C-alpha positions as CSV (number, residue, x, y, z in Angstrom):
1,X,0.0,0.2,0.1
2,X,1.5,3.3,-1.4
3,X,1.7,5.6,2.0
4,X,5.0,7.4,0.7
5,X,4.3,11.2,0.6
6,X,1.1,11.4,1.5
7,X,-0.3,13.1,5.0
8,X,-3.1,12.6,6.9
9,X,-5.2,15.4,7.5
10,X,-9.1,16.1,8.3
11,X,-10.3,19.8,8.3
12,X,-13.7,19.7,8.9
13,X,-16.3,17.8,11.2
14,X,-16.2,13.9,11.4
15,X,-19.3,12.5,9.1
16,X,-20.0,8.8,9.7
17,X,-21.4,7.0,6.7
18,X,-23.0,3.5,7.0
19,X,-22.6,0.7,4.3
20,X,-26.4,0.3,3.9
21,X,-27.1,4.2,2.9
22,X,-24.1,4.1,0.8
23,X,-25.0,1.1,-1.1
24,X,-28.6,2.1,-1.8
25,X,-27.3,5.3,-2.9
26,X,-25.0,3.4,-5.3
27,X,-27.7,1.3,-6.7
28,X,-29.3,4.1,-7.7
29,X,-26.3,5.6,-9.8
30,X,-26.1,2.2,-11.0
31,X,-29.5,1.7,-12.8
32,X,-28.8,5.6,-14.2
33,X,-25.9,4.2,-15.8
34,X,-27.1,0.8,-16.9
35,X,-29.9,2.7,-18.6
36,X,-27.1,5.3,-20.4
37,X,-24.9,2.2,-21.4
38,X,-27.9,0.0,-22.5
39,X,-28.8,1.6,-25.4
40,X,-25.3,1.1,-26.9
41,X,-24.0,-2.2,-25.0
42,X,-25.6,-5.5,-23.7
43,X,-24.8,-5.5,-20.2
44,X,-24.2,-8.3,-17.7
45,X,-24.4,-7.5,-14.1
46,X,-21.7,-9.1,-12.6
47,X,-21.3,-6.9,-9.1
48,X,-22.7,-9.9,-6.9
49,X,-20.4,-12.6,-8.2
50,X,-17.2,-12.7,-5.7
51,X,-14.9,-13.1,-8.5
52,X,-15.6,-10.1,-9.4
53,X,-16.2,-8.3,-6.4
54,X,-12.8,-8.9,-5.9
55,X,-11.5,-7.8,-8.8
56,X,-13.7,-4.2,-8.6
57,X,-15.8,-5.0,-11.5
58,X,-19.6,-4.5,-11.6
59,X,-20.4,-5.0,-15.1
60,X,-19.3,-6.4,-18.5
61,X,-20.2,-4.4,-21.5
62,X,-20.9,-6.5,-24.3
63,X,-20.1,-4.3,-27.9
64,X,-21.8,-4.5,-31.2
65,X,-19.0,-6.2,-32.6
66,X,-19.3,-9.2,-29.7
67,X,-15.9,-7.8,-28.0
68,X,-16.4,-6.8,-24.0
69,X,-15.1,-4.3,-21.7
70,X,-15.1,-5.0,-18.2
71,X,-16.4,-1.4,-15.9
72,X,-16.2,-0.4,-12.2
73,X,-19.2,1.9,-11.6
74,X,-18.8,4.7,-8.7
75,X,-21.3,7.2,-7.8
76,X,-19.5,10.1,-5.8
77,X,-22.1,12.3,-4.2
78,X,-19.8,14.3,-2.2
79,X,-18.4,15.7,-5.2
80,X,-21.1,18.3,-5.9
81,X,-20.2,20.0,-2.6
82,X,-16.2,19.4,-2.7
83,X,-15.4,19.5,-6.2
84,X,-13.3,16.6,-5.8
85,X,-13.9,12.6,-6.8
86,X,-12.5,10.3,-3.9
87,X,-9.8,7.8,-4.6
88,X,-10.0,5.1,-2.3
89,X,-6.7,4.0,-1.0
90,X,-7.8,1.8,2.4
91,X,-11.3,0.5,2.5
92,X,-11.3,-0.7,6.2
93,X,-8.1,0.9,8.0
94,X,-8.4,-1.5,11.2
95,X,-8.3,-4.6,9.1
96,X,-5.8,-2.8,6.6
97,X,-7.7,-3.9,3.4
98,X,-6.8,-1.5,0.4
99,X,-9.3,0.4,-1.8
100,X,-10.9,0.4,-5.0
101,X,-8.5,2.8,-6.2
102,X,-5.5,0.0,-5.8
103,X,-7.1,-3.2,-6.5
104,X,-10.0,-2.7,-9.3
105,X,-8.9,-4.5,-12.0
106,X,-11.8,-3.2,-14.2
107,X,-10.4,-1.7,-17.8
108,X,-12.6,1.2,-17.1
109,X,-14.1,3.3,-14.0
110,X,-17.3,5.1,-14.9
111,X,-17.9,8.0,-12.4
112,X,-21.4,9.3,-12.5
113,X,-21.7,12.9,-10.6
114,X,-24.7,14.0,-8.9
115,X,-25.1,16.8,-11.5
116,X,-25.8,14.1,-14.0
117,X,-22.2,14.6,-15.6
118,X,-20.3,11.1,-16.4
119,X,-16.7,10.6,-16.4
120,X,-14.8,7.5,-18.2
121,X,-11.8,6.8,-17.0
122,X,-8.7,4.6,-17.4
123,X,-7.8,3.6,-13.9
124,X,-3.9,3.2,-15.1
125,X,-3.9,7.3,-15.8
126,X,-5.7,8.1,-12.8
127,X,-3.1,6.0,-10.3
128,X,-0.7,7.6,-12.6
129,X,-1.7,11.1,-11.8
130,X,-1.7,10.1,-7.9
131,X,1.7,8.8,-8.6
132,X,3.1,11.9,-10.1
133,X,1.3,14.4,-7.4
134,X,2.0,12.0,-4.6
135,X,4.0,14.8,-2.9
136,X,1.4,17.2,-2.7
137,X,-2.0,15.0,-2.2
138,X,-3.4,14.8,1.2
139,X,-5.2,11.6,2.0
140,X,-8.6,11.9,4.2
141,X,-10.2,9.8,6.3
142,X,-13.6,9.0,6.2
143,X,-15.5,7.8,9.9
144,X,-18.0,4.7,9.2
145,X,-19.3,2.7,11.7
146,X,-16.8,0.9,13.3
147,X,-14.1,1.7,10.5
148,X,-12.6,4.5,8.8
149,X,-12.0,4.7,5.1
150,X,-8.9,6.6,3.4
151,X,-8.4,8.2,0.3
152,X,-7.1,10.9,-1.7
153,X,-9.5,13.8,-3.0
154,X,-9.0,14.3,-6.8
155,X,-10.4,17.8,-8.3
156,X,-12.8,17.1,-11.2
157,X,-10.7,19.5,-13.5
158,X,-7.8,17.1,-12.9
159,X,-10.0,13.9,-13.7
160,X,-11.7,15.8,-16.7
161,X,-8.3,16.5,-18.2
162,X,-7.4,12.6,-18.3
163,X,-11.0,11.3,-18.8
164,X,-11.2,9.3,-21.7
165,X,-14.8,10.0,-22.3
166,X,-17.1,12.7,-20.5
167,X,-20.8,13.2,-21.1
168,X,-23.6,15.4,-19.5
169,X,-27.0,13.1,-19.3
170,X,-30.4,14.4,-19.8
171,X,-32.7,14.4,-17.3
172,X,-34.9,11.5,-18.6
173,X,-32.1,9.2,-17.3
174,X,-32.9,9.8,-13.5
């Protein structure tokens, strides 16, 4: 796990998140992304299959030519308040479980923002950006019930610069 050059700092009140609430919100985001992508791809939801869960893969998208691509969905509600995406480095601090940012083996990450903007990112590009800027980035703690999640806030403007694809969805996807 990469810790070099990253400092721990919390600058606002601790807010506690619970898994069930986050899961509910995430499922709504998944439904929106499935609806959007369903017009182009045949979608296989593999999010409940252990093998894919461990690899950080939520969907297999089947292209019209028969080829496939693996993706992980992320719905980042806090981005509208913070102006950042949260790159998870440690999922559960007291069990030292690495976060999706390092573990995901998906070919693309698809971020849905509350503004209905979609950012499609190649994981290697985002990891490289974090590595290149590791001395200036600050890891943050998110308090959950009984553990903390750690991650690096990345400005949306920086993510847009490296995004493979961006789109603003219409209201009919809600």
